[in-house]
C-alpha positions in Angstrom: 9.9 -15.7 40.0 12.3 -17.5 42.4 10.1 -20.6 42.1 11.4 -21.0 38.5 14.8 -22.1 39.9 13.5 -24.9 42.0 14.7 -28.2 40.4 11.2 -29.5 39.5 10.0 -26.2 38.3 13.1 -25.4 36.3 12.9 -28.7 34.4 9.4 -27.8 33.2 10.4 -24.2 32.4 13.5 -25.4 30.4 11.5 -28.0 28.4 8.5 -25.9 27.6 9.8 -22.4 27.3 13.6 -22.1 27.3 14.0 -24.6 24.5 11.6 -22.6 22.3 13.3 -19.3 23.2 16.7 -20.8 22.2 15.3 -21.8 18.8 13.8 -18.4 18.2 17.0 -16.6 19.3 19.4 -18.7 17.1 17.0 -18.4 14.1 16.8 -14.6 14.5 20.6 -14.4 14.0 20.1 -15.3 10.4 17.0 -13.2 9.7 16.9 -9.4 9.7 13.7 -8.1 10.9 11.6 -6.6 13.7 11.8 -8.2 17.1 8.3 -9.4 18.0 6.5 -8.1 21.1 7.1 -9.7 24.4 3.7 -11.4 24.4 4.4 -12.9 21.0 7.8 -14.2 22.1 6.2 -16.1 25.0 3.6 -17.8 22.7 6.1 -18.6 20.0 8.6 -20.0 22.6 5.9 -22.3 24.0 4.9 -23.5 20.5 8.5 -24.1 19.5 9.2 -25.9 22.8 6.4 -28.3 22.0 7.9 -28.9 18.6 11.2 -29.5 20.1 9.6 -32.0 22.5 8.1 -33.8 19.6 11.4 -34.1 17.7 13.3 -35.1 20.9 10.8 -37.8 21.8 11.0 -39.1 18.3 14.8 -39.3 18.5 14.5 -40.9 21.9 12.3 -43.6 20.4 14.8 -44.2 17.6 17.6 -44.6 20.2 15.4 -47.0 22.2 14.7 -49.0 19.0 18.5 -49.2 18.3 19.1 -50.4 21.8 16.6 -53.3 21.2 18.4 -54.2 18.0 21.8 -54.0 19.8 21.3 -55.5 23.3 25.0 -55.2 24.1 24.9 -51.4 23.6 22.9 -49.1 25.8 22.8 -45.3 25.8 22.4 -45.2 29.6 25.2 -47.7 30.2 27.5 -45.9 27.9 27.1 -42.6 29.8 26.7 -44.1 33.2 25.2 -41.9 36.0 25.4 -38.7 33.8 23.0 -40.1 31.2 20.0 -38.3 32.5 21.8 -35.0 32.9 23.4 -35.3 29.4 20.0 -36.2 27.9 18.4 -33.1 29.5 21.1 -30.9 28.1 20.5 -32.3 24.6 16.8 -31.8 25.0 16.9 -28.2 26.3 20.1 -26.8 24.8 21.8 -28.7 21.9 18.7 -29.8 20.0 17.0 -26.3 20.2 20.2 -24.7 19.0 20.4 -27.1 16.0 16.8 -26.5 15.2 17.2 -22.7 15.4 20.3 -23.0 13.1 18.4 -25.2 10.6 15.4 -22.9 10.5 17.5 -19.8 10.2 19.4 -21.1 7.3 16.2 -22.4 5.6 14.5 -19.0 6.0 17.6 -17.1 4.8 17.9 -19.4 1.7 14.1 -19.2 1.2 13.9 -23.0 0.8 10.3 -22.9 1.9 9.2 -20.8 -1.1 8.8 -23.7 -3.6 6.8 -25.6 -1.0 4.5 -22.6 -0.4 4.0 -22.1 -4.1 3.0 -25.7 -4.6 0.5 -25.4 -1.7 -0.9 -22.1 -3.2 -0.1 -20.4 0.1 1.0 -16.7 0.3 4.7 -16.2 0.5 5.7 -13.8 3.4 9.3 -12.8 3.6 10.7 -13.1 7.1 12.4 -9.7 6.9 9.6 -7.2 7.6 11.1 -4.0 6.2 12.4 -3.7 2.6 15.0 -1.3 4.0 16.5 -4.0 6.2 16.4 -6.5 3.4 18.2 -4.1 1.0 21.1 -3.3 3.3 21.2 -6.6 5.2 21.7 -8.8 2.2 24.4 -6.6 0.5 27.2 -9.0 -0.2 29.4 -6.7 -2.3 30.4 -3.0 -2.1 28.4 -0.7 -4.2 27.6 2.9 -5.1 24.4 4.5 -3.8 22.4 7.5 -5.0 20.3 8.9 -2.1 17.5 11.3 -3.1 15.4 13.4 -0.8 11.9 14.9 -1.5 13.4 18.4 -1.5 15.6 17.5 -4.5 18.8 16.9 -2.7 20.9 14.1 -4.3 23.9 12.5 -2.6 26.3 10.2 -4.4 28.4 7.9 -2.3 30.1 4.5 -1.9 28.7 2.0 0.5 31.6 -0.4 1.4 32.9 -2.4 4.2 33.4 0.7 6.4 29.8 1.9 5.8 26.8 1.1 8.0 23.0 1.1 7.8 21.0 1.3 11.0 18.2 -1.3 11.5 16.4 0.7 14.2 12.7 0.9 13.4 12.3 4.4 14.9 15.3 6.0 13.4 16.7 5.1 10.0 20.2 6.4 9.1 23.2 5.3 7.1 26.8 6.0 7.2 28.5 6.3 3.8 32.3 6.0 3.9 33.0 8.0 0.7 31.2 10.8 -1.1 31.4 11.6 -4.8 30.6 14.6 -7.0 28.9 14.0 -10.4 30.9 16.0 -13.0 29.7 15.7 -16.6 28.2 12.3 -15.8 31.3 11.0 -14.2 31.6 10.1 -10.5 34.5 12.0 -9.0 35.7 11.6 -5.4 35.3 14.7 -3.4 38.3 16.8 -2.6 39.1 16.6 0.2 37.7 13.1 0.7 34.5 13.1 2.7 32.2 10.6 4.4 28.6 11.3 5.7 26.0 10.2 8.2 22.6 10.6 6.5 19.3 10.8 8.4 16.7 9.2 6.2 13.8 11.4 7.2 12.0 12.7 4.1 13.9 10.2 2.0 12.5 9.5 -1.5 14.7 6.8 -2.8 18.0 4.9 -2.5 19.5 3.5 -5.7 22.3 0.8 -5.7 24.9 0.6 -8.4 27.5 -2.2 -8.5 31.1 -1.0 -9.2 32.4 -1.8 -12.7 35.8 -2.8 -11.5 38.4 -2.1 -8.8 41.9 -0.9 -9.0 44.7 -0.1 -6.6 43.2 3.3 -5.9 39.9 1.9 -4.9 36.7 1.2 -6.9 36.3 3.1 -10.1 33.1 5.1 -10.2 30.4 4.0 -12.6 29.8 6.3 -15.6 
C-alpha cells in the first residue's frame, strides 16, 4: 500500500483509478440507489478512468491543434513551469468531476431514455429500489397513507421535517404530523403527534398532494 504514494506509482494510480472513482462518486450524488460492492467499484473506476483518459487525450489534441494555428500562443508558455502540474490536476481531478456532474445530471433527467428506445435497448432506471425513487424524488410536501398487512392504517403529512431512510437493511420513515380520518375528513390529531414508522410488514404507501395551503398549514385532502 505505501508504494501507491511513490511519485511514479501515484501518477499511474491517479490516472487509471482515482479519476474513475471521482466520476462515480460525483455521479452518485445525483442518483439514489444501492452502493455497488467493493469489487464492482474497482472495475467501474478503472473503466471510467480509461474513458476519462480518452476524453483528456482528445482535448489535449485539440489544444495542440490550436497551438499550431496560433504560433504566438502556447499552453505551456502561458502557464510556465506549472504547466505539467496544472495539466495533471485537470486530468485527474477537474475533468473527472465535470464528467461525474454531467453523467449524474443526465441520469437524473433520464436524457438517455429516448436514445435507448431508438436502439431498442432495455431501459434500466439507475435507482434500484422503487422505495428510494418514491421518496428521493419528492419535490413537494404531501400526505401519505401507510397501510400494514394486519390492517393498521396511518394517516400523516410528509413535509420538510419528515425523513425516509434509504438503508437497504432497515426501512423506516419519520412523519412529522399525524391525522385522524373523521367522516372522510383529515383532522390533525389532538394533541399534535408525529411518528417514526418501521416498515416491516408494510403493504402500501399512498401519496396525496395537498389541495392548498393556508396560514395554519396545509389543509387536509377530503
